[in-house]
Biopython code that builds the backbone (N, CA, C, O; Angstrom):
import numpy as np
from Bio.PDB.StructureBuilder import StructureBuilder

atoms = [
    (1, "MET", "N", (128.184, 140.059, -99.176)),
    (1, "MET", "CA", (127.926, 138.633, -98.342)),
    (1, "MET", "C", (127.675, 138.807, -96.942)),
    (1, "MET", "O", (128.464, 139.405, -96.210)),
    (2, "LYS", "N", (126.364, 138.191, -96.465)),
    (2, "LYS", "CA", (126.573, 138.217, -95.015)),
    (2, "LYS", "C", (127.699, 137.490, -94.232)),
    (2, "LYS", "O", (128.119, 136.354, -94.455)),
    (3, "SER", "N", (128.109, 138.355, -93.275)),
    (3, "SER", "CA", (129.184, 137.304, -92.949)),
    (3, "SER", "C", (128.175, 136.593, -91.350)),
    (3, "SER", "O", (127.092, 136.962, -90.895)),
    (4, "ASP", "N", (129.212, 135.391, -90.841)),
    (4, "ASP", "CA", (129.094, 134.891, -89.717)),
    (4, "ASP", "C", (127.821, 134.203, -89.643)),
    (4, "ASP", "O", (127.290, 133.804, -88.606)),
    (5, "ILE", "N", (127.162, 134.045, -91.378)),
    (5, "ILE", "CA", (125.380, 133.143, -91.431)),
    (5, "ILE", "C", (125.614, 131.696, -92.167)),
    (5, "ILE", "O", (124.578, 131.138, -92.530)),
    (6, "HIS", "N", (127.160, 130.853, -92.496)),
    (6, "HIS", "CA", (127.475, 129.892, -93.348)),
    (6, "HIS", "C", (128.450, 129.430, -92.763)),
    (6, "HIS", "O", (129.585, 129.903, -92.701)),
    (7, "PRO", "N", (127.792, 127.907, -92.033)),
    (7, "PRO", "CA", (128.641, 126.568, -91.160)),
    (7, "PRO", "C", (130.215, 126.992, -91.496)),
    (7, "PRO", "O", (130.588, 127.532, -92.538)),
    (8, "LYS", "N", (130.955, 126.661, -90.494)),
    (8, "LYS", "CA", (131.830, 126.520, -90.423)),
    (8, "LYS", "C", (132.655, 124.733, -91.415)),
    (8, "LYS", "O", (132.104, 123.640, -91.276)),
    (9, "LEU", "N", (133.826, 124.902, -92.203)),
    (9, "LEU", "CA", (133.821, 123.675, -93.255)),
    (9, "LEU", "C", (134.982, 123.395, -92.067)),
    (9, "LEU", "O", (135.374, 124.271, -91.295)),
    (10, "VAL", "N", (135.496, 121.876, -92.074)),
    (10, "VAL", "CA", (136.229, 121.421, -91.695)),
    (10, "VAL", "C", (137.001, 119.993, -92.108)),
    (10, "VAL", "O", (136.322, 119.082, -92.581)),
    (11, "PRO", "N", (138.242, 119.851, -91.942)),
    (11, "PRO", "CA", (138.591, 118.781, -92.181)),
    (11, "PRO", "C", (137.818, 117.311, -92.122)),
    (11, "PRO", "O", (137.764, 116.847, -90.983)),
    (12, "ALA", "N", (137.107, 116.370, -93.342)),
    (12, "ALA", "CA", (136.380, 115.501, -92.843)),
    (12, "ALA", "C", (136.733, 113.558, -93.587)),
    (12, "ALA", "O", (137.411, 112.835, -94.317)),
    (13, "ARG", "N", (136.113, 113.628, -93.056)),
    (13, "ARG", "CA", (136.698, 112.169, -93.532)),
    (13, "ARG", "C", (135.673, 111.176, -94.251)),
    (13, "ARG", "O", (134.813, 111.246, -93.373)),
    (14, "ILE", "N", (135.301, 110.587, -94.884)),
    (14, "ILE", "CA", (134.015, 109.512, -95.761)),
    (14, "ILE", "C", (134.745, 107.848, -95.418)),
    (14, "ILE", "O", (135.944, 107.711, -95.657)),
    (15, "THR", "N", (134.179, 107.008, -95.026)),
    (15, "THR", "CA", (133.876, 106.448, -94.138)),
    (15, "THR", "C", (133.479, 105.116, -95.026)),
    (15, "THR", "O", (133.136, 104.334, -94.139)),
    (16, "CYS", "N", (133.310, 104.307, -96.480)),
    (16, "CYS", "CA", (132.661, 103.246, -97.184)),
    (16, "CYS", "C", (132.805, 101.742, -96.499)),
    (16, "CYS", "O", (133.937, 101.258, -96.475)),
    (17, "VAL", "N", (131.873, 101.101, -96.027)),
    (17, "VAL", "CA", (131.321, 100.122, -95.765)),
    (17, "VAL", "C", (132.616, 98.967, -96.122)),
    (17, "VAL", "O", (133.217, 98.168, -95.403)),
    (18, "CYS", "N", (132.715, 99.320, -97.639)),
    (18, "CYS", "CA", (134.317, 98.464, -98.413)),
    (18, "CYS", "C", (135.074, 98.891, -97.791)),
    (18, "CYS", "O", (135.851, 97.943, -97.680)),
    (19, "GLY", "N", (135.624, 99.959, -97.052)),
    (19, "GLY", "CA", (136.839, 100.160, -96.575)),
    (19, "GLY", "C", (137.290, 101.466, -97.181)),
    (19, "GLY", "O", (138.170, 102.121, -96.623)),
    (20, "ASN", "N", (136.728, 101.870, -98.292)),
    (20, "ASN", "CA", (137.596, 102.757, -99.142)),
    (20, "ASN", "C", (137.594, 104.749, -98.430)),
    (20, "ASN", "O", (136.566, 105.364, -98.150)),
    (21, "VAL", "N", (138.337, 105.038, -98.369)),
    (21, "VAL", "CA", (138.340, 106.539, -97.438)),
    (21, "VAL", "C", (138.891, 107.994, -98.191)),
    (21, "VAL", "O", (139.966, 108.181, -98.760)),
    (22, "VAL", "N", (138.042, 108.704, -98.032)),
    (22, "VAL", "CA", (138.259, 109.464, -98.851)),
    (22, "VAL", "C", (138.236, 110.943, -97.644)),
    (22, "VAL", "O", (137.581, 111.079, -96.611)),
    (23, "GLU", "N", (139.001, 111.664, -98.153)),
    (23, "GLU", "CA", (139.763, 113.005, -97.651)),
    (23, "GLU", "C", (139.095, 114.410, -98.530)),
    (23, "GLU", "O", (139.423, 114.692, -99.683)),
    (24, "THR", "N", (137.903, 115.342, -97.533)),
    (24, "THR", "CA", (137.467, 116.068, -97.875)),
    (24, "THR", "C", (136.756, 117.378, -96.874)),
    (24, "THR", "O", (136.887, 117.124, -95.677)),
    (25, "LEU", "N", (136.178, 118.456, -97.103)),
    (25, "LEU", "CA", (135.930, 119.191, -95.996)),
    (25, "LEU", "C", (134.140, 118.895, -96.561)),
    (25, "LEU", "O", (133.495, 118.469, -97.520)),
    (26, "SER", "N", (133.939, 119.620, -94.831)),
    (26, "SER", "CA", (132.089, 119.266, -94.894)),
    (26, "SER", "C", (131.912, 119.477, -93.537)),
    (26, "SER", "O", (132.834, 119.161, -92.786)),
    (27, "THR", "N", (130.457, 120.159, -92.893)),
    (27, "THR", "CA", (130.610, 120.430, -91.524)),
    (27, "THR", "C", (130.326, 119.418, -90.866)),
    (27, "THR", "O", (129.685, 119.440, -89.815)),
    (28, "GLN", "N", (130.781, 118.402, -91.426)),
    (28, "GLN", "CA", (130.878, 117.099, -90.455)),
    (28, "GLN", "C", (132.115, 116.808, -90.459)),
    (28, "GLN", "O", (132.882, 117.079, -91.383)),
    (29, "GLU", "N", (132.470, 116.121, -89.229)),
    (29, "GLU", "CA", (133.886, 115.558, -89.238)),
    (29, "GLU", "C", (134.181, 113.772, -89.973)),
    (29, "GLU", "O", (135.331, 113.483, -90.303)),
    (30, "ASP", "N", (133.282, 112.951, -90.112)),
    (30, "ASP", "CA", (132.959, 112.136, -89.900)),
    (30, "ASP", "C", (131.824, 111.120, -90.450)),
    (30, "ASP", "O", (130.937, 110.635, -89.747)),
    (31, "ILE", "N", (131.944, 110.968, -91.344)),
    (31, "ILE", "CA", (130.640, 110.649, -93.140)),
    (31, "ILE", "C", (130.836, 108.951, -92.808)),
    (31, "ILE", "O", (131.977, 108.506, -92.685)),
    (32, "ARG", "N", (129.992, 108.319, -92.715)),
    (32, "ARG", "CA", (129.541, 106.696, -92.870)),
    (32, "ARG", "C", (128.839, 106.473, -93.927)),
    (32, "ARG", "O", (127.656, 106.791, -93.811)),
    (33, "VAL", "N", (129.230, 105.934, -95.157)),
    (33, "VAL", "CA", (128.705, 105.941, -96.126)),
    (33, "VAL", "C", (128.527, 104.197, -96.505)),
    (33, "VAL", "O", (129.235, 103.346, -95.967)),
    (34, "GLU", "N", (127.226, 103.808, -97.736)),
    (34, "GLU", "CA", (127.350, 102.260, -97.843)),
    (34, "GLU", "C", (127.943, 102.175, -98.776)),
    (34, "GLU", "O", (128.826, 101.323, -98.682)),
    (35, "ILE", "N", (127.874, 102.894, -100.118)),
    (35, "ILE", "CA", (128.271, 102.894, -101.421)),
    (35, "ILE", "C", (128.421, 104.105, -102.185)),
    (35, "ILE", "O", (127.598, 104.925, -102.593)),
    (36, "CYS", "N", (130.212, 103.979, -102.320)),
    (36, "CYS", "CA", (131.417, 104.720, -102.485)),
    (36, "CYS", "C", (131.250, 104.563, -104.166)),
    (36, "CYS", "O", (130.285, 104.159, -104.815)),
    (37, "SER", "N", (132.710, 105.093, -104.652)),
    (37, "SER", "CA", (132.482, 104.812, -106.535)),
    (37, "SER", "C", (133.555, 103.566, -106.384)),
    (37, "SER", "O", (133.453, 102.765, -107.313)),
    (38, "LYS", "N", (134.330, 103.314, -105.631)),
    (38, "LYS", "CA", (134.723, 102.202, -106.077)),
    (38, "LYS", "C", (134.007, 100.718, -105.195)),
    (38, "LYS", "O", (134.667, 99.688, -105.327)),
    (39, "CYS", "N", (133.005, 100.648, -104.532)),
    (39, "CYS", "CA", (132.005, 99.336, -104.823)),
    (39, "CYS", "C", (131.301, 99.796, -105.482)),
    (39, "CYS", "O", (130.799, 98.679, -105.612)),
    (40, "HIS", "N", (130.349, 100.756, -106.452)),
    (40, "HIS", "CA", (129.032, 101.357, -106.958)),
    (40, "HIS", "C", (128.931, 100.470, -108.227)),
    (40, "HIS", "O", (129.828, 100.599, -109.060)),
    (41, "PRO", "N", (128.026, 99.667, -108.439)),
    (41, "PRO", "CA", (128.067, 98.932, -109.093)),
    (41, "PRO", "C", (128.244, 99.507, -110.720)),
    (41, "PRO", "O", (128.709, 98.793, -111.609)),
    (42, "PHE", "N", (127.755, 101.025, -110.953)),
    (42, "PHE", "CA", (127.901, 101.567, -111.995)),
    (42, "PHE", "C", (128.995, 102.185, -112.464)),
    (42, "PHE", "O", (129.260, 102.578, -113.600)),
    (43, "TYR", "N", (129.810, 102.242, -111.109)),
    (43, "TYR", "CA", (131.965, 102.276, -112.065)),
    (43, "TYR", "C", (132.697, 101.415, -111.666)),
    (43, "TYR", "O", (133.917, 101.580, -111.669)),
    (44, "THR", "N", (132.181, 100.416, -111.276)),
    (44, "THR", "CA", (132.922, 98.528, -111.165)),
    (44, "THR", "C", (132.763, 98.047, -112.213)),
    (44, "THR", "O", (133.719, 97.448, -112.706)),
    (45, "GLY", "N", (131.373, 98.137, -113.019)),
    (45, "GLY", "CA", (131.104, 97.164, -114.441)),
    (45, "GLY", "C", (130.658, 95.878, -113.193)),
    (45, "GLY", "O", (129.707, 95.172, -113.531)),
    (46, "GLN", "N", (131.161, 95.637, -112.107)),
    (46, "GLN", "CA", (129.931, 94.501, -111.578)),
    (46, "GLN", "C", (128.843, 94.853, -110.928)),
    (46, "GLN", "O", (128.570, 95.842, -110.248)),
    (47, "GLN", "N", (127.875, 93.290, -111.428)),
    (47, "GLN", "CA", (126.482, 93.778, -111.104)),
    (47, "GLN", "C", (126.800, 92.861, -109.160)),
    (47, "GLN", "O", (127.355, 91.928, -108.579)),
    (48, "LYS", "N", (125.886, 94.124, -108.979)),
    (48, "LYS", "CA", (125.886, 93.877, -107.107)),
    (48, "LYS", "C", (124.409, 94.130, -106.529)),
    (48, "LYS", "O", (123.608, 95.052, -106.679)),
    (49, "LEU", "N", (124.381, 92.967, -105.831)),
    (49, "LEU", "CA", (122.632, 93.328, -105.532)),
    (49, "LEU", "C", (122.459, 94.447, -103.915)),
    (49, "LEU", "O", (122.909, 94.457, -102.769)),
    (50, "VAL", "N", (121.952, 94.890, -104.378)),
    (50, "VAL", "CA", (121.640, 95.923, -103.149)),
    (50, "VAL", "C", (120.617, 96.030, -102.346)),
    (50, "VAL", "O", (119.828, 96.667, -103.044)),
    (51, "ASP", "N", (120.177, 95.865, -101.499)),
    (51, "ASP", "CA", (119.094, 95.467, -100.961)),
    (51, "ASP", "C", (119.262, 95.847, -99.635)),
    (51, "ASP", "O", (120.159, 95.357, -98.950)),
    (52, "SER", "N", (118.201, 96.971, -99.059)),
    (52, "SER", "CA", (117.633, 97.326, -98.337)),
    (52, "SER", "C", (116.321, 96.780, -97.458)),
    (52, "SER", "O", (115.147, 96.973, -97.775)),
    (53, "GLU", "N", (116.752, 96.116, -96.380)),
    (53, "GLU", "CA", (115.128, 95.375, -95.646)),
    (53, "GLU", "C", (115.115, 94.861, -95.830)),
    (53, "GLU", "O", (114.618, 94.144, -94.962)),
    (54, "GLY", "N", (115.468, 94.156, -96.956)),
    (54, "GLY", "CA", (115.038, 93.027, -97.515)),
    (54, "GLY", "C", (114.120, 93.360, -98.407)),
    (54, "GLY", "O", (113.304, 92.474, -98.153)),
    (55, "ARG", "N", (113.581, 94.054, -99.371)),
    (55, "ARG", "CA", (112.891, 94.373, -100.367)),
    (55, "ARG", "C", (112.614, 93.681, -101.549)),
    (55, "ARG", "O", (111.706, 93.764, -102.376)),
    (56, "VAL", "N", (113.697, 92.918, -101.427)),
    (56, "VAL", "CA", (113.838, 92.379, -103.169)),
    (56, "VAL", "C", (113.766, 90.547, -102.850)),
    (56, "VAL", "O", (114.081, 89.841, -103.808)),
    (57, "GLU", "N", (113.309, 89.751, -101.369)),
    (57, "GLU", "CA", (112.848, 88.755, -101.049)),
    (57, "GLU", "C", (111.771, 88.873, -100.521)),
    (57, "GLU", "O", (111.148, 87.816, -100.626)),
    (58, "LYS", "N", (111.006, 89.935, -99.790)),
    (58, "LYS", "CA", (109.691, 90.019, -100.509)),
    (58, "LYS", "C", (108.666, 90.192, -101.362)),
    (58, "LYS", "O", (107.467, 90.018, -101.143)),
    (59, "PHE", "N", (109.483, 90.727, -102.863)),
    (59, "PHE", "CA", (109.238, 90.905, -104.024)),
    (59, "PHE", "C", (109.194, 89.631, -104.575)),
    (59, "PHE", "O", (108.219, 89.284, -105.241)),
    (60, "ARG", "N", (110.096, 88.927, -104.385)),
    (60, "ARG", "CA", (110.365, 87.626, -105.117)),
    (60, "ARG", "C", (109.320, 86.391, -104.540)),
    (60, "ARG", "O", (109.122, 85.356, -105.176)),
    (61, "GLN", "N", (108.808, 86.642, -103.460)),
    (61, "GLN", "CA", (107.444, 85.582, -102.201)),
    (61, "GLN", "C", (106.718, 86.169, -102.427)),
    (61, "GLN", "O", (105.720, 85.502, -102.152)),
    (62, "ARG", "N", (106.184, 87.750, -103.049)),
    (62, "ARG", "CA", (104.870, 87.649, -103.035)),
    (62, "ARG", "C", (104.698, 87.132, -104.781)),
    (62, "ARG", "O", (103.607, 86.614, -105.023)),
    (63, "TYR", "N", (105.534, 87.223, -105.796)),
    (63, "TYR", "CA", (105.268, 87.286, -107.386)),
    (63, "TYR", "C", (105.771, 85.797, -107.922)),
    (63, "TYR", "O", (105.912, 85.418, -109.085)),
    (64, "ASN", "N", (106.076, 84.809, -106.206)),
    (64, "ASN", "CA", (106.924, 83.793, -106.447)),
    (64, "ASN", "C", (107.787, 83.648, -107.622)),
    (64, "ASN", "O", (107.406, 83.019, -108.610)),
    (65, "ILE", "N", (109.150, 84.311, -107.536)),
    (65, "ILE", "CA", (110.096, 84.789, -108.455)),
    (65, "ILE", "C", (110.729, 83.812, -107.475)),
    (65, "ILE", "O", (110.365, 83.615, -106.316)),
    (66, "LYS", "N", (112.030, 83.065, -108.312)),
    (66, "LYS", "CA", (113.101, 81.855, -108.432)),
    (66, "LYS", "C", (113.835, 82.503, -109.320)),
    (66, "LYS", "O", (113.554, 83.082, -110.370)),
    (67, "ASP", "N", (115.440, 82.204, -108.377)),
    (67, "ASP", "CA", (116.478, 82.399, -109.538)),
    (67, "ASP", "C", (116.988, 81.335, -109.819)),
    (67, "ASP", "O", (117.835, 81.272, -110.710)),
]
sb = StructureBuilder()
sb.init_structure("model")
sb.init_model(0)
sb.init_chain("A")
sb.init_seg("    ")
for serial, (resi, resn, name, xyz) in enumerate(atoms, 1):
    if name == "N":
        sb.init_residue(resn, " ", resi, " ")
    sb.init_atom(name, np.array(xyz, "f"), 0.0, 1.0, " ", f" {name:<3s}", serial, name[0])
structure = sb.get_structure()
């Protein structure tokens, strides 16, 4: 294996918007995410609408869908 071609791994802190913090190794020291295993609907069993940039509202308006 060639030496000095791989990036250095440093202790990293991954922070989710829900407040969950995970310590790991990465090439970046501070990583921020929007969804983690503590708040993702697949892992929690709760249905949560994840809407980025109002796409769901645009779809509902286009096809006249009401809740």
